[in-house]
C-alpha positions in Angstrom: 107.8 172.9 134.2 106.1 170.6 137.1 109.2 169.0 137.9 110.7 172.7 138.6 107.8 173.6 140.6 108.0 170.3 142.6 111.8 170.4 143.5 111.2 174.0 144.7 108.2 172.9 146.8 110.4 170.4 148.3 113.0 172.7 149.0 110.9 175.0 151.0 109.4 172.1 152.7 112.9 170.7 153.8 114.0 173.9 154.8 111.0 174.4 157.4 110.9 171.3 158.8 114.7 171.0 159.2 114.7 174.3 160.9 111.7 173.2 163.1 113.9 170.5 163.7 116.8 172.9 164.3 114.9 174.8 167.1 113.2 171.9 169.0 117.1 170.0 168.7 118.3 173.0 170.7 115.4 173.5 173.0 114.5 177.0 171.8 111.2 175.7 170.7 109.0 173.6 173.0 106.6 173.1 170.2 104.4 170.4 170.7 104.6 170.5 174.2 105.9 167.1 174.8 108.0 165.5 171.9 110.9 163.2 171.9 113.0 165.9 170.3 113.0 168.7 172.2 116.8 169.8 173.7 117.9 166.4 171.5 121.2 167.8 170.1 121.0 164.6 167.2 117.5 166.7 166.0 119.3 169.8 165.5 122.1 168.4 163.5 119.5 166.2 161.6 117.8 169.5 160.9 120.6 171.2 159.5 121.3 168.6 157.3 117.9 168.8 155.8 118.0 172.2 155.3 121.2 171.5 153.0 119.2 169.5 151.4 116.9 171.8 151.0 119.2 174.6 149.8 120.6 172.1 147.0 117.2 171.5 145.8 116.3 174.7 145.7 119.5 175.5 143.7 118.8 172.5 141.2 115.4 173.6 140.7 116.9 177.0 139.9 119.3 175.8 137.2 116.8 174.0 136.0 114.8 177.0 135.1 117.6 178.5 133.7 118.2 175.7 131.0 114.4 175.5 130.0 114.7 179.7 129.1 118.7 179.0 127.6 
């Protein structure tokens, strides 16, 4: 139960941080104003990969929940 919640939390954090990196890397979000990540394409790619990892963690946590009840 605790592992499932931790995986879910990690997945959500990965999604949010990944989204931030994608938006910064594409130059859409200029926050903070001075950042080495702004308008740097490699950070948008890294952010997308982190978002995929977050989705995978959420899927795993969801399957863990189903196996506990079955």
